[in-house]
C-alpha positions in Angstrom: 122.1 -6.0 58.5 120.4 -9.3 58.7 120.2 -11.4 55.6 117.0 -13.0 54.5 117.0 -16.7 54.2 115.8 -17.9 50.8 113.0 -20.4 50.8 114.2 -23.4 48.7 111.5 -25.3 46.8 112.5 -28.6 45.3 112.4 -29.0 41.6 110.2 -31.4 39.7 111.3 -32.3 36.2 109.1 -33.1 33.2 109.7 -33.6 29.5 107.5 -31.3 27.5 107.1 -31.2 23.7 108.9 -28.1 22.6 106.1 -26.5 20.4 103.6 -26.7 23.4 106.2 -25.3 25.8 107.0 -22.4 23.4 103.3 -21.5 23.1 102.6 -21.7 26.8 105.7 -19.7 27.7 104.8 -17.0 25.2 101.2 -16.8 26.6 102.4 -16.6 30.2 104.9 -13.9 29.2 102.2 -11.8 27.5 100.0 -12.1 30.6 102.9 -11.0 32.8 102.7 -14.2 34.9 105.4 -16.3 36.5 105.1 -19.9 35.2 105.6 -21.9 38.4 103.3 -20.0 40.7 100.7 -20.0 37.9 101.1 -23.8 37.5 100.8 -24.2 41.3 97.4 -22.5 41.3 96.2 -24.5 38.3 97.4 -27.8 39.7 95.9 -27.1 43.1 92.5 -27.1 41.5 93.0 -29.6 38.6 94.4 -32.4 40.7 91.0 -32.8 42.4 89.3 -33.1 39.0 91.9 -35.5 37.8 91.4 -37.7 40.9 87.6 -37.6 40.6 87.2 -37.9 36.8 89.6 -40.8 36.3 87.4 -43.3 38.1 89.4 -46.5 37.1 93.1 -46.9 36.9 94.6 -47.3 33.5 95.8 -50.8 32.6 99.5 -51.6 32.8 99.5 -52.1 29.1 98.0 -48.6 28.4 100.5 -47.0 30.8 103.3 -48.8 29.0 101.9 -47.8 25.6 101.6 -44.1 26.5 105.1 -44.1 28.0 106.6 -45.6 24.9 104.7 -43.2 22.5 105.8 -40.3 24.6 109.5 -41.4 24.4 109.2 -41.6 20.6 107.9 -38.0 20.4 110.9 -36.0 19.3 111.7 -32.4 20.2 111.0 -32.7 23.9 112.6 -30.4 26.5 113.4 -31.2 30.1 111.6 -28.5 32.2 112.2 -28.0 35.9 109.2 -26.8 37.9 109.5 -25.3 41.4 106.3 -26.7 43.0 105.5 -27.1 46.7 106.5 -30.6 47.9 102.9 -31.3 49.2 101.5 -30.6 45.7 104.2 -32.7 44.0 103.5 -35.6 46.4 99.8 -35.3 45.7 100.4 -35.3 41.9 102.7 -38.3 42.1 100.3 -40.2 44.3 97.4 -39.7 41.9 99.4 -40.5 38.9 100.7 -43.7 40.5 97.3 -44.8 41.8 95.5 -44.1 38.5 98.5 -45.3 36.3 98.8 -41.9 34.5 102.1 -41.1 32.8 103.1 -37.9 34.6 104.8 -36.4 31.6 101.7 -37.2 29.4 99.6 -35.4 32.0 101.9 -32.3 32.0 102.0 -32.3 28.1 98.2 -32.3 28.0 97.9 -29.7 30.7 100.4 -27.4 29.0 98.6 -27.9 25.7 95.2 -27.0 27.2 96.7 -23.9 28.9 98.5 -22.8 25.7 95.7 -23.3 23.1 93.2 -20.5 22.4 89.7 -21.0 23.8 88.2 -21.2 20.3 90.6 -24.1 19.5 89.1 -26.1 22.4 85.6 -25.4 21.3 86.4 -26.4 17.7 88.0 -29.6 18.9 84.9 -30.5 21.0 82.7 -30.1 17.9 84.9 -31.9 15.5 86.5 -34.6 17.6 83.7 -37.1 17.1 
C-alpha cells in the first residue's frame, strides 16, 4: 500500500484581537467552512482591491503609530494561518510597499468578515 505524501503549507502568524477572532471562528463554524481555505479565497480577491485602493503609501510615522497602538491592544491571540506561499508573498509585498501594518490589516479583515451586514450598513450611515 503506497502512502500519500502530505502537502505542507507554510504557516503565517498574525496577532488578532480575541473578541474579533471568537466572532469570526463562530461564524465560520456555523457556515461549516474551514478557516484557512476560506481566508485564501477572500485574500485572493481582496489583495487586488487593497493594492488598487491604497494609492499612496502610508507615512513612516503613521505606520509606527498604528504598530504601537496595536501592541497596546490587550487580549490578542497569535493565530497561525496555512496560506499558499505565493499569496503570502503577495500580501507581504503589498503591505511593505504601502506601509500597511499586516496585523492591522488582518484585524480589520477579520472584523469585516465577522460583523453582521447590518452592522456595516449602520457604521456607514453613522460614521460621519
